[in-house]
DODREN-481320 format. One record per atom (N, C-alpha, C, O): residue number from 1; residue in one letter; chain; atom name; z, x, y. Coordinates in nm, 4 decimals. Atoms other than C-alpha are relative to their C-alpha. Last residue first. Layout:
# DODREN-481320
> n_res_chain_atom_z_x_y
> NUM_A_A_CA_Z_X_Y
...
This chain:
# DODREN-481320
> n_res_chain_atom_z_x_y
> 95_A_A_N_-0.0421_0.0735_0.0499
> 95_A_A_CA_-2.8863_3.8377_2.4497
> 95_A_A_C_-0.0140_-0.1477_0.0632
> 95_A_A_O_0.0363_-0.2444_0.0059
> 94_Q_A_N_-0.0113_0.1385_-0.1427
> 94_Q_A_CA_-3.1694_4.0381_2.5189
> 94_Q_A_C_0.1387_-0.0864_-0.0603
> 94_Q_A_O_0.1222_-0.1105_-0.1798
> 93_A_A_N_0.0598_0.1255_0.0559
> 93_A_A_CA_-3.1003_4.3985_2.3172
> 93_A_A_C_0.0402_-0.0929_0.0743
> 93_A_A_O_0.1425_-0.0922_0.1427
> 92_R_A_N_-0.1118_0.0796_0.0309
> 92_R_A_CA_-3.0745_4.6972_2.4727
> 92_R_A_C_-0.0767_-0.1218_-0.0321
> 92_R_A_O_-0.1912_-0.1603_-0.0082
> 91_Y_A_N_0.0510_0.1496_-0.0316
> 91_Y_A_CA_-3.3651_4.9803_2.4705
> 91_Y_A_C_0.1112_-0.0891_-0.0487
> 91_Y_A_O_0.1503_-0.0677_-0.1634
> 90_Y_A_N_-0.0621_0.1178_0.0531
> 90_Y_A_CA_-3.3026_5.3236_2.4192
> 90_Y_A_C_-0.0175_-0.1756_0.1018
> 90_Y_A_O_-0.0294_-0.2238_0.2145
> 89_R_A_N_-0.0021_0.0588_-0.0903
> 89_R_A_CA_-3.5380_5.6431_2.4648
> 89_R_A_C_0.0707_-0.1778_-0.0607
> 89_R_A_O_0.0211_-0.2484_-0.1485
> 88_S_A_N_-0.1028_0.1259_0.0191
> 88_S_A_CA_-3.5598_5.9543_2.3077
> 88_S_A_C_-0.0078_-0.0890_0.1076
> 88_S_A_O_-0.0326_-0.0501_0.2218
> 87_V_A_N_0.0401_0.0491_-0.0905
> 87_V_A_CA_-3.8478_6.2564_2.3691
> 87_V_A_C_0.0788_-0.1640_-0.0660
> 87_V_A_O_0.0127_-0.2465_-0.1292
> 86_L_A_N_-0.0739_0.1269_0.0515
> 86_L_A_CA_-3.8818_6.5147_2.1393
> 86_L_A_C_0.0795_-0.0990_0.1004
> 86_L_A_O_0.1738_-0.0368_0.1493
> 85_K_A_N_-0.1982_0.0109_-0.0093
> 85_K_A_CA_-4.0427_6.7871_2.3405
> 85_K_A_C_-0.0085_-0.1505_-0.0619
> 85_K_A_O_-0.0852_-0.2421_-0.0320
> 84_G_A_N_-0.0397_-0.0425_0.0734
> 84_G_A_CA_-4.4432_6.8575_2.2336
> 84_G_A_C_0.1842_0.0120_0.0066
> 84_G_A_O_0.2620_0.0762_-0.0639
> 83_D_A_N_0.0219_-0.0940_0.0055
> 83_D_A_CA_-4.5895_6.7188_2.5331
> 83_D_A_C_0.0629_0.1270_-0.0754
> 83_D_A_O_0.0752_0.2364_-0.0204
> 82_V_A_N_0.1195_-0.0112_-0.0881
> 82_V_A_CA_-4.4451_6.4165_2.4627
> 82_V_A_C_0.0091_0.1586_0.0531
> 82_V_A_O_0.1143_0.2205_0.0692
> 81_Q_A_N_0.0517_-0.1540_-0.0619
> 81_Q_A_CA_-4.2887_6.3538_2.1113
> 81_Q_A_C_-0.0639_-0.0325_0.1013
> 81_Q_A_O_-0.1466_-0.1232_0.0909
> 80_R_A_N_0.1477_-0.0387_0.0445
> 80_R_A_CA_-4.1408_6.0140_1.9765
> 80_R_A_C_0.0183_0.1240_0.1025
> 80_R_A_O_0.1091_0.1507_0.1812
> 79_F_A_N_0.0348_-0.1023_0.0112
> 79_F_A_CA_-3.7876_5.8542_1.9126
> 79_F_A_C_-0.1663_0.0524_0.0098
> 79_F_A_O_-0.2435_0.0211_-0.0808
> 78_V_A_N_0.1241_-0.0746_0.0454
> 78_V_A_CA_-3.7093_5.5295_1.9793
> 78_V_A_C_-0.0192_0.1293_0.0729
> 78_V_A_O_-0.0166_0.1541_0.1934
> 77_V_A_N_0.0478_-0.0948_-0.0547
> 77_V_A_CA_-3.3827_5.3582_1.9703
> 77_V_A_C_-0.1180_0.0703_-0.0355
> 77_V_A_O_-0.1352_0.1038_-0.1527
> 76_V_A_N_0.1373_-0.1032_0.0505
> 76_V_A_CA_-3.3305_4.9998_1.9697
> 76_V_A_C_0.0105_0.1422_0.0461
> 76_V_A_O_0.0313_0.1623_0.1658
> 75_G_A_N_0.1164_-0.0670_-0.0613
> 75_G_A_CA_-3.0769_4.7413_2.0688
> 75_G_A_C_-0.0735_0.1091_-0.1108
> 75_G_A_O_-0.0672_0.1181_-0.2334
> 74_A_A_N_-0.0410_-0.0151_-0.1962
> 74_A_A_CA_-2.7026_4.5975_2.0476
> 74_A_A_C_-0.1642_0.0712_0.0318
> 74_A_A_O_-0.1769_0.1195_0.1443
> 73_G_A_N_0.1113_0.0428_-0.1092
> 73_G_A_CA_-2.8315_4.4271_1.7083
> 73_G_A_C_-0.0208_0.0222_0.1086
> 73_G_A_O_-0.1009_-0.0347_0.1828
> 72_G_A_N_-0.0627_0.1206_-0.1062
> 72_G_A_CA_-2.4916_4.4880_1.5318
> 72_G_A_C_-0.1272_-0.0469_0.0973
> 72_G_A_O_-0.1052_-0.1119_0.1994
> 71_D_A_N_-0.0961_0.0815_0.0853
> 71_D_A_CA_-2.5805_4.8410_1.3999
> 71_D_A_C_0.0754_-0.1116_0.1027
> 71_D_A_O_0.1450_-0.0974_0.2033
> 70_L_A_N_-0.1913_-0.0229_0.0126
> 70_L_A_CA_-2.8720_4.9872_1.5904
> 70_L_A_C_0.0675_-0.0994_-0.0509
> 70_L_A_O_0.0223_-0.2139_-0.0510
> 69_E_A_N_-0.0741_0.1324_-0.0404
> 69_E_A_CA_-3.2318_4.9500_1.5185
> 69_E_A_C_0.1461_0.0296_-0.0005
> 69_E_A_O_0.2160_0.0657_-0.0953
> 68_F_A_N_-0.1258_0.0102_0.0790
> 68_F_A_CA_-3.4076_5.3085_1.4690
> 68_F_A_C_0.0581_-0.1016_0.1178
> 68_F_A_O_0.0661_-0.0894_0.2400
> 67_V_A_N_-0.1131_0.1190_-0.0703
> 67_V_A_CA_-3.7699_5.3276_1.5949
> 67_V_A_C_0.1139_-0.0210_-0.1015
> 67_V_A_O_0.0925_-0.0462_-0.2201
> 66_N_A_N_-0.1088_0.0584_0.0908
> 66_N_A_CA_-3.9546_5.6568_1.5113
> 66_N_A_C_0.0739_-0.1141_0.0492
> 66_N_A_O_0.1474_-0.0906_0.1452
> 65_V_A_N_-0.0805_0.1139_-0.0379
> 65_V_A_CA_-4.3195_5.7179_1.6857
> 65_V_A_C_0.1278_-0.0735_-0.1144
> 65_V_A_O_0.1083_-0.1622_-0.1975
> 64_T_A_N_-0.0661_0.0200_0.0651
> 64_T_A_CA_-4.5300_6.0051_1.5931
> 64_T_A_C_0.1176_-0.0926_0.0441
> 64_T_A_O_0.2169_-0.0243_0.0692
> 63_P_A_N_-0.1467_-0.0406_-0.0363
> 63_P_A_CA_-4.7779_6.0708_1.8578
> 63_P_A_C_0.1112_-0.0864_-0.0944
> 63_P_A_O_0.1270_-0.2031_-0.0586
> 62_P_A_N_-0.0883_0.1479_-0.0214
> 62_P_A_CA_-5.1204_6.0569_1.7050
> 62_P_A_C_0.1495_0.0082_0.0340
> 62_P_A_O_0.2186_0.0645_-0.0509
> 61_V_A_N_-0.0768_0.0768_0.0939
> 61_V_A_CA_-5.2182_6.4116_1.6477
> 61_V_A_C_0.0382_-0.1324_0.1043
> 61_V_A_O_0.0835_-0.1360_0.2188
> 60_Q_A_N_-0.1465_0.0725_-0.0411
> 60_Q_A_CA_-5.5149_6.5327_1.8958
> 60_Q_A_C_0.0907_-0.0771_-0.0816
> 60_Q_A_O_0.0530_-0.1937_-0.0931
> 59_M_A_N_-0.0297_0.1621_0.0707
> 59_M_A_CA_-5.7216_6.7686_1.7005
> 59_M_A_C_0.1111_-0.0479_0.1205
> 59_M_A_O_0.2105_0.0115_0.1624
> 58_T_A_N_-0.0851_0.0122_-0.0667
> 58_T_A_CA_-5.8587_7.1371_1.9167
> 58_T_A_C_0.0213_-0.1700_-0.0341
> 58_T_A_O_-0.0358_-0.2542_0.0352
> 57_R_A_N_-0.0200_0.1645_0.0028
> 57_R_A_CA_-6.1397_7.2698_1.7406
> 57_R_A_C_0.1691_-0.0078_-0.0011
> 57_R_A_O_0.2483_0.0570_-0.0695
> 56_V_A_N_-0.1430_0.0565_0.0436
> 56_V_A_CA_-6.2012_7.6333_1.7927
> 56_V_A_C_0.0162_-0.1450_0.0778
> 56_V_A_O_0.0089_-0.1851_0.1940
> 55_I_A_N_-0.0375_0.1059_-0.0747
> 55_I_A_CA_-6.5505_7.8132_1.7769
> 55_I_A_C_0.1684_-0.0745_-0.0629
> 55_I_A_O_0.2208_-0.0760_-0.1743
> 54_Q_A_N_-0.0766_0.0721_0.0593
> 54_Q_A_CA_-6.5753_8.1654_1.7614
> 54_Q_A_C_0.0250_-0.1307_0.0435
> 54_Q_A_O_0.0731_-0.1523_0.1547
> 53_V_A_N_-0.0623_0.1419_-0.0684
> 53_V_A_CA_-6.8923_8.3104_1.8393
> 53_V_A_C_0.0672_-0.0452_-0.0830
> 53_V_A_O_0.0277_-0.0704_-0.1968
> 52_T_A_N_-0.0091_0.0931_0.1222
> 52_T_A_CA_-7.0192_8.6671_1.6711
> 52_T_A_C_0.1284_-0.1061_0.1509
> 52_T_A_O_0.2129_-0.0781_0.2359
> 51_Q_A_N_-0.1469_0.0588_-0.0614
> 51_Q_A_CA_-7.1785_8.8854_1.9602
> 51_Q_A_C_0.0413_-0.1532_-0.0867
> 51_Q_A_O_-0.0177_-0.2606_-0.0750
> 50_V_A_N_0.0199_0.1691_0.0266
> 50_V_A_CA_-7.4714_9.0534_1.7363
> 50_V_A_C_0.1218_-0.0266_0.0538
> 50_V_A_O_0.2175_0.0286_-0.0005
> 49_Q_A_N_-0.0900_0.0986_0.0217
> 49_Q_A_CA_-7.4944_9.4258_1.8664
> 49_Q_A_C_0.0108_-0.1436_-0.0234
> 49_Q_A_O_-0.0272_-0.2070_0.0751
> 48_P_A_N_-0.0629_0.0392_-0.0971
> 48_P_A_CA_-7.8500_9.5942_1.8821
> 48_P_A_C_0.1656_-0.1108_-0.0564
> 48_P_A_O_0.1633_-0.2023_-0.1388
> 47_V_A_N_-0.0090_0.1572_-0.0344
> 47_V_A_CA_-7.9180_9.8248_1.6247
> 47_V_A_C_0.0733_-0.0714_0.0627
> 47_V_A_O_0.1951_-0.0556_0.0545
> 46_P_A_N_-0.1311_0.0777_-0.0132
> 46_P_A_CA_-7.9981_10.1651_1.7643
> 46_P_A_C_0.0047_-0.1486_-0.0474
> 46_P_A_O_-0.0477_-0.2349_0.0229
> 45_A_A_N_-0.0982_0.0547_-0.1126
> 45_A_A_CA_-8.3614_10.2688_1.8004
> 45_A_A_C_0.0969_-0.0706_-0.1018
> 45_A_A_O_0.0683_-0.1424_-0.1976
> 44_P_A_N_0.0176_0.1056_-0.0232
> 44_P_A_CA_-8.4687_10.5233_1.5161
> 44_P_A_C_0.1118_-0.0879_0.1077
> 44_P_A_O_0.2318_-0.0687_0.1272
> 43_L_A_N_-0.1078_0.0282_0.0668
> 43_L_A_CA_-8.4903_10.8919_1.5848
> 43_L_A_C_-0.0445_-0.1705_0.0455
> 43_L_A_O_-0.1112_-0.2107_0.1408
> 42_P_A_N_-0.0872_0.0674_-0.0705
> 42_P_A_CA_-8.8376_11.0189_1.5799
> 42_P_A_C_0.1077_-0.0551_0.0187
> 42_P_A_O_0.0938_-0.1249_-0.0817
> 41_G_A_N_0.0524_0.1654_-0.0457
> 41_G_A_CA_-8.9314_11.1712_1.3320
> 41_G_A_C_0.0668_-0.0119_0.1303
> 41_G_A_O_0.1661_0.0481_0.1714
> 40_A_A_N_-0.0735_0.1148_-0.0316
> 40_A_A_CA_-8.8013_11.5248_1.1727
> 40_A_A_C_-0.0754_-0.1210_0.1459
> 40_A_A_O_-0.1086_-0.0885_0.2599
> 39_S_A_N_0.0193_0.1243_0.0738
> 39_S_A_CA_-9.0571_11.7599_1.0787
> 39_S_A_C_0.0348_-0.1050_0.0161
> 39_S_A_O_-0.0406_-0.2005_-0.0023
> 38_A_A_N_0.1610_0.0093_-0.0546
> 38_A_A_CA_-8.9904_12.0432_1.3882
> 38_A_A_C_-0.0500_-0.1509_-0.0770
> 38_A_A_O_-0.0856_-0.2459_-0.0073
> 37_V_A_N_0.0139_0.0365_-0.1081
> 37_V_A_CA_-8.6472_12.0293_1.2655
> 37_V_A_C_-0.1141_-0.0474_0.0786
> 37_V_A_O_-0.1211_-0.1522_0.1428
> 36_M_A_N_-0.0702_0.1649_-0.0082
> 36_M_A_CA_-8.6794_12.0628_0.9412
> 36_M_A_C_0.0036_-0.0717_0.1151
> 36_M_A_O_-0.0289_-0.1902_0.1223
> 35_L_A_N_0.1286_0.1076_0.0489
> 35_L_A_CA_-8.9390_12.3498_0.9714
> 35_L_A_C_0.0911_-0.1251_-0.0158
> 35_L_A_O_0.0370_-0.2344_0.0009
> 34_L_A_N_0.1261_0.0066_-0.0346
> 34_L_A_CA_-8.6730_12.5219_1.1984
> 34_L_A_C_-0.1006_-0.1077_-0.0488
> 34_L_A_O_-0.1382_-0.2073_0.0130
> 33_G_A_N_-0.0468_0.0855_-0.0829
> 33_G_A_CA_-8.4047_12.5023_0.9173
> 33_G_A_C_-0.0837_-0.0463_0.1473
> 33_G_A_O_-0.0891_-0.1685_0.1609
> 32_A_A_N_0.0320_0.1044_0.0333
> 32_A_A_CA_-8.6495_12.6471_0.6749
> 32_A_A_C_0.1193_-0.1276_0.1139
> 32_A_A_O_0.1057_-0.2492_0.1273
> 31_A_A_N_0.1158_0.0516_0.0057
> 31_A_A_CA_-8.7084_12.9461_0.9023
> 31_A_A_C_0.0006_-0.1563_-0.0294
> 31_A_A_O_-0.0508_-0.2397_0.0452
> 30_G_A_N_0.0571_0.0212_-0.1406
> 30_G_A_CA_-8.3466_13.0077_0.9659
> 30_G_A_C_-0.1637_-0.0948_0.0244
> 30_G_A_O_-0.1887_-0.1960_0.0900
> 29_A_A_N_-0.0563_0.0885_-0.0592
> 29_A_A_CA_-8.2688_13.0126_0.6312
> 29_A_A_C_-0.0442_-0.0777_0.1310
> 29_A_A_O_-0.0860_-0.1912_0.1538
> 28_V_A_N_0.0328_0.1374_0.0799
> 28_V_A_CA_-8.5446_13.1927_0.5324
> 28_V_A_C_0.0739_-0.0979_0.0285
> 28_V_A_O_0.0170_-0.2053_0.0479
> 27_V_A_N_0.1816_0.0288_-0.0916
> 27_V_A_CA_-8.4428_13.4751_0.8121
> 27_V_A_C_-0.0481_-0.1412_-0.0829
> 27_V_A_O_-0.0612_-0.2434_-0.0155
> 26_S_A_N_-0.0698_0.0977_-0.1407
> 26_S_A_CA_-8.0616_13.4612_0.6875
> 26_S_A_C_-0.1655_-0.0459_0.0705
> 26_S_A_O_-0.2114_-0.1409_0.1338
> 25_A_A_N_-0.0368_0.1180_0.0059
> 25_A_A_CA_-8.1790_13.5061_0.3566
> 25_A_A_C_0.0258_-0.0352_0.1487
> 25_A_A_O_0.0200_-0.1464_0.2011
> 24_L_A_N_0.1391_0.0906_0.0359
> 24_L_A_CA_-8.4178_13.8144_0.4229
> 24_L_A_C_0.0670_-0.1368_-0.0114
> 24_L_A_O_-0.0088_-0.2244_0.0302
> 23_M_A_N_0.0306_0.0764_-0.0597
> 23_M_A_CA_-8.1090_13.9875_0.5354
> 23_M_A_C_-0.1249_-0.1026_0.0398
> 23_M_A_O_-0.1574_-0.1679_0.1390
> 22_A_A_N_-0.1385_0.1010_-0.0347
> 22_A_A_CA_-7.9389_14.1220_0.2686
> 22_A_A_C_-0.0738_-0.1107_0.1139
> 22_A_A_O_-0.0605_-0.2324_0.1012
> 21_P_A_N_-0.0403_0.1264_0.0722
> 21_P_A_CA_-8.2889_14.1962_0.1372
> 21_P_A_C_0.1190_-0.0743_0.0321
> 21_P_A_O_0.1390_-0.1938_0.0108
> 20_A_A_N_-0.0184_-0.0315_0.1364
> 20_A_A_CA_-8.3961_14.4539_0.4100
> 20_A_A_C_0.0559_-0.1291_-0.0395
> 20_A_A_O_0.0882_-0.2189_0.0382
> 19_A_A_N_-0.1275_0.0577_-0.0367
> 19_A_A_CA_-8.6346_14.3208_0.6771
> 19_A_A_C_0.0618_0.0889_-0.1360
> 19_A_A_O_-0.0103_0.1353_-0.2244
> 18_L_A_N_-0.0854_-0.0808_-0.1039
> 18_L_A_CA_-8.9880_14.4849_0.6997
> 18_L_A_C_0.1418_0.0057_-0.0179
> 18_L_A_O_0.1947_0.1147_0.0038
> 17_M_A_N_0.0526_-0.1230_0.0344
> 17_M_A_CA_-9.1876_14.3541_0.3950
> 17_M_A_C_0.0850_0.0942_0.0713
> 17_M_A_O_0.1250_0.1994_0.0214
> 16_A_A_N_-0.0051_-0.0647_0.1330
> 16_A_A_CA_-8.9928_14.0373_0.3501
> 16_A_A_C_-0.0313_0.1565_-0.0316
> 16_A_A_O_0.0188_0.2271_-0.1191
> 15_A_A_N_-0.1696_-0.0389_-0.0058
> 15_A_A_CA_-8.9075_14.0083_0.7510
> 15_A_A_C_-0.0606_0.0472_-0.1618
> 15_A_A_O_-0.0768_0.1683_-0.1775
> 14_A_A_N_-0.0287_-0.1661_-0.0559
> 14_A_A_CA_-9.3373_14.0296_0.7772
> 14_A_A_C_0.1682_-0.0122_-0.0289
> 14_A_A_O_0.1893_0.1025_-0.0683
> 13_L_A_N_0.0543_-0.0887_0.0668
> 13_L_A_CA_-9.3423_13.7520_0.4785
> 13_L_A_C_-0.0284_0.1475_0.0627
> 13_L_A_O_-0.0476_0.2536_0.0033
> 12_V_A_N_-0.0278_-0.0308_0.1202
> 12_V_A_CA_-9.1511_13.5065_0.6333
> 12_V_A_C_-0.0485_0.1298_-0.0849
> 12_V_A_O_0.0375_0.1930_-0.1463
> 11_L_A_N_-0.1583_-0.0999_-0.0785
> 11_L_A_CA_-9.2720_13.5618_0.9947
> 11_L_A_C_0.0589_0.0558_-0.1391
> 11_L_A_O_0.0761_0.1744_-0.1673
> 10_V_A_N_-0.0002_-0.1183_-0.0640
> 10_V_A_CA_-9.6051_13.4891_0.8737
> 10_V_A_C_0.0914_0.0486_0.0118
> 10_V_A_O_0.1068_0.1695_-0.0050
> 9_G_A_N_0.0656_-0.1140_0.0988
> 9_G_A_CA_-9.5349_13.2101_0.6655
> 9_G_A_C_-0.0146_0.1119_0.0396
> 9_G_A_O_0.0347_0.1946_-0.0371
> 8_L_A_N_-0.1602_-0.0436_0.1081
> 8_L_A_CA_-9.2970_13.0741_0.9516
> 8_L_A_C_-0.1056_0.0440_-0.1058
> 8_L_A_O_-0.1162_0.1642_-0.0815
> 7_I_A_N_-0.0208_-0.0825_-0.0656
> 7_I_A_CA_-9.6880_13.0788_1.1983
> 7_I_A_C_0.1950_0.0338_-0.0909
> 7_I_A_O_0.2535_0.1418_-0.0838
> 6_V_A_N_0.0461_-0.1424_-0.0235
> 6_V_A_CA_-9.8321_12.9391_0.9628
> 6_V_A_C_0.0502_0.0795_0.0517
> 6_V_A_O_0.0420_0.1927_0.0042
> 5_N_A_N_-0.0128_-0.0407_0.1392
> 5_N_A_CA_-9.6083_12.6181_0.9101
> 5_N_A_C_-0.0607_0.1710_-0.0218
> 5_N_A_O_0.0022_0.2616_-0.0766
> 4_L_A_N_-0.0939_-0.0432_0.0009
> 4_L_A_CA_-9.6042_12.5702_1.2906
> 4_L_A_C_0.0378_0.0485_-0.1508
> 4_L_A_O_0.1278_0.1314_-0.1642
> 3_A_A_N_-0.0254_-0.1804_-0.1176
> 3_A_A_CA_-9.9663_12.5992_1.3374
> 3_A_A_C_0.1649_0.0011_-0.0387
> 3_A_A_O_0.1916_0.1167_-0.0716
> 2_K_A_N_0.0170_-0.0585_0.0992
> 2_K_A_CA_-9.9468_12.2803_1.0572
> 2_K_A_C_-0.0114_0.1392_0.0739
> 2_K_A_O_0.0224_0.2427_0.0166
> 1_M_A_N_-0.1064_-0.0406_0.1250
> 1_M_A_CA_-9.7123_12.1069_1.2386
> 1_M_A_C_-0.0788_0.0564_-0.0644
> 1_M_A_O_-0.0162_0.0775_-0.1683
């Protein structure tokens, strides 16, 4: 690094003596770019990706049972859900 600074300094001074003032800005900018590249340290390692975990909870809701008694005591109709479908069942009254 120290040798690179000395070499770039000598090149800038030589360019200042020999080159036209319009070219001097380009030479100085190029030397500054080379100095920045040379002084840059190693690139940091990329941050490892963290995998997110999603927890899904399923709750079983007890089936809702609706019982309707028919007029006159003829029987009852029971409504309940089976596999997401509404199912009805008729039970006759015993006479």
